[in-house]
DRENFIVO-387794 format. One record per residue: x, y, z negated of N, C-alpha, C, O in turn. Coordinates in steps of 0.02 Angstrom, whole numbers, plus 50000, padded with zeros to 5 digits. Atoms other than C-alpha are relative to their C-alpha. Layout:
<rs>
XYZXYZXYZXYZ ...
</rs>
This chain:
<rs>
499635002349945501045181349970500354989649961500614984449981 499815004950060501335168849815499444994250011499364989849968 500665006249985499885156949878500524998450039501024997550004 499945001049946500565153750015500544994050032500594990750084 499485004150027502065144649942499714992549985499164993449958 500255005950028501635126049903500575000249910501125002449893 499684997850064501965124949719500674991450011500824988650064 499965007750022502835107549663499684994549987499724988349985 500525010950069501625096249572499755002250090500325003450111 500324999649932500755099649771500414998550032500284996450089 499305004749929502395093849856499914993549973499814989150015 499945006049993502385079249760499274996250008499374990250020 500785002850010500425073649757500114999450052499974993550066 500464999449935500365077649943500734994050020500684988650049 499585005249967502135069549971500044991749984499974986150010 499545004350059502765060149841499414991149982499594985249976 500525004550025500985050149796499894994550046500004989150018 500125002449917500635041849964500714995950014500774990250038 499735005649967502075036349990500564996149919501174995649923 500155004250047502225026749819499704997849985499804995249930 500615003750033500585019549811500334996050101500224990650127 499855006149889501295013150039500704997649947500474997749890 499345001950022502975007949962499584993649948499554987849971 500485005450039501834997349816499684994450026499674988650006 500295005949955500884989049946500384996450043500224990950065 499495002849974502364985950029500224992449977500244986950005 499455007250033503294974049904499564996049977499714990149965 500325004449999501864968349871499734994450053499564989350023 500235003049913501324959450046500814994849979500884988849967 499375003349988503194955950040500214994549959500474989449982 500255005350036502984946549873499524992450018499624986450022 500755005850004501504935249890499704997750048499595001150098 500375003249960500644923149971499454999250021498984998649981 500825002150005499164920050059499974995350031500454992050051 500175004449987498284909750113500104996750077500464992150097 499465002549911498484908050310500595008149989500605013849966 499224996550019500444911650336500055008950053500495013150050 499904993849963499874926550473499645006249976499735011550006 500144996150020498964936250377500715004349942500545009449912 499554994150036500604944750276500075002350079499705007050093 499814997349937501184947850459499525005650012499785011250016 500604995149989499274958150490500235003649941500555008749956 499964996550089499504964750311500565003650012500555008949982 499134996649998501304971050349499675006850072499675012950064 500124996049946500614978050538499515004049972499335007150022 500674995750040499164988150431500435005049997500585010450024 499434993650035500334994950339500535005350018500615011250002 499534995849917501635000750473499855005950005500035011449986 500394996449961500305005050582499575007949976499405013150004 500524995850019499305014750479499975001849922499515000149885 499724998750052500125021650330499634999249954499614994849912 500554996750067498735030750230499694996749989499564996249930 500645002250030497395020150240500404992649990500324989949935 499605005650018498545004450255499664995949941499294991449922 499995002450089498665003550092499484998349942499414994749892 500745003750053496975004650032499674994150002499344990049969 500875007349970496104993650149500434993549973500154988049975 499815005850031497504981850062499925000149903499844994849873 500555000050058496884983949896499544999850011499304995049980 500595002849999495254984849954499574992150010499044990349984 499925002949980495494969250047500264995449989499974990249973 499415004449959496994961050082500144997249900500314991349891 499745004450055497334957349878499564994549972499734991249923 500485004850007495834946249877500214993250057499944987850046 499805003350003496654936649982500774997449996501124994450036 499455004650017498034930749923499884991149965499404987449953 500045006850054498454914849830500425003149925500895006849909 500094998550082498374916149650500854991949987500894986050005 499625006150035500054906549565499814993449952499274996249943 500095001050016499744894349472499944999349913500445000149879 499754997550096499224894549256499565007050017499305010049970 500324994250048498354910549313499074999450040498824998350096 500905000749955496344910449344499785007350060499245007450090 
</rs>
Protein backbone atom coordinates (compact mmCIF):
# COMPACT_ATOMS: atom_id res chain seq x y z
CA UNK A 1 0.00 0.00 0.00
CA UNK A 2 2.91 2.35 0.67
CA UNK A 3 3.96 2.07 -2.97
CA UNK A 4 0.77 3.76 -4.11
CA UNK A 5 1.38 6.91 -2.07
CA UNK A 6 3.96 9.12 -3.81
CA UNK A 7 6.72 10.43 -1.63
CA UNK A 8 7.38 14.12 -1.22
CA UNK A 9 10.46 13.89 -3.43
CA UNK A 10 8.44 12.53 -6.33
CA UNK A 11 5.84 15.26 -5.92
CA UNK A 12 8.55 17.92 -5.98
CA UNK A 13 10.13 16.45 -9.11
CA UNK A 14 6.84 16.11 -10.94
CA UNK A 15 5.29 19.47 -10.00
CA UNK A 16 7.84 21.95 -8.68
CA UNK A 17 10.73 21.42 -11.09
CA UNK A 18 8.67 21.92 -14.28
CA UNK A 19 6.98 24.95 -12.73
CA UNK A 20 10.34 26.46 -11.75
CA UNK A 21 11.68 25.95 -15.29
CA UNK A 22 8.51 27.48 -16.76
CA UNK A 23 8.78 30.48 -14.42
CA UNK A 24 12.48 30.95 -15.25
CA UNK A 25 11.69 30.98 -18.98
CA UNK A 26 8.82 33.43 -18.46
CA UNK A 27 11.02 35.86 -16.54
CA UNK A 28 13.84 35.57 -19.06
CA UNK A 29 11.51 36.21 -22.01
CA UNK A 30 10.01 39.28 -20.32
CA UNK A 31 13.42 40.74 -19.41
CA UNK A 32 15.09 40.04 -22.78
CA UNK A 33 15.11 42.01 -26.00
CA UNK A 34 14.71 40.12 -29.25
CA UNK A 35 15.88 40.79 -32.79
CA UNK A 36 12.27 41.37 -33.86
CA UNK A 37 9.71 42.85 -31.50
CA UNK A 38 7.07 40.26 -32.39
CA UNK A 39 9.32 37.40 -31.21
CA UNK A 40 8.79 38.27 -27.55
CA UNK A 41 5.02 38.01 -27.94
CA UNK A 42 5.31 34.77 -29.88
CA UNK A 43 7.55 33.19 -27.22
CA UNK A 44 5.20 34.31 -24.45
CA UNK A 45 2.26 32.71 -26.27
CA UNK A 46 4.23 29.49 -26.85
CA UNK A 47 5.14 29.39 -23.17
CA UNK A 48 1.56 30.02 -22.03
CA UNK A 49 -0.17 27.57 -24.39
CA UNK A 50 2.51 24.84 -24.29
CA UNK A 51 3.84 25.15 -20.73
CA UNK A 52 5.76 21.88 -20.50
CA UNK A 53 7.12 22.00 -24.02
CA UNK A 54 7.36 25.80 -24.26
CA UNK A 55 10.29 26.28 -21.90
CA UNK A 56 12.23 23.52 -23.61
CA UNK A 57 11.61 25.04 -27.04
CA UNK A 58 12.65 28.45 -25.72
CA UNK A 59 15.93 27.09 -24.36
CA UNK A 60 16.72 25.27 -27.62
CA UNK A 61 15.52 27.88 -30.13
CA UNK A 62 14.50 31.13 -28.45
CA UNK A 63 17.63 32.02 -26.52
CA UNK A 64 19.53 32.35 -29.78
CA UNK A 65 17.03 34.94 -31.01
CA UNK A 66 17.73 37.38 -28.21
CA UNK A 67 19.74 40.57 -28.67
CA UNK A 68 22.89 40.38 -26.61
CA UNK A 69 23.59 43.45 -24.45
CA UNK A 70 26.55 45.59 -25.47
CA UNK A 71 29.81 44.42 -23.99
CA UNK A 72 28.98 40.73 -24.21
CA UNK A 73 30.50 38.56 -26.92
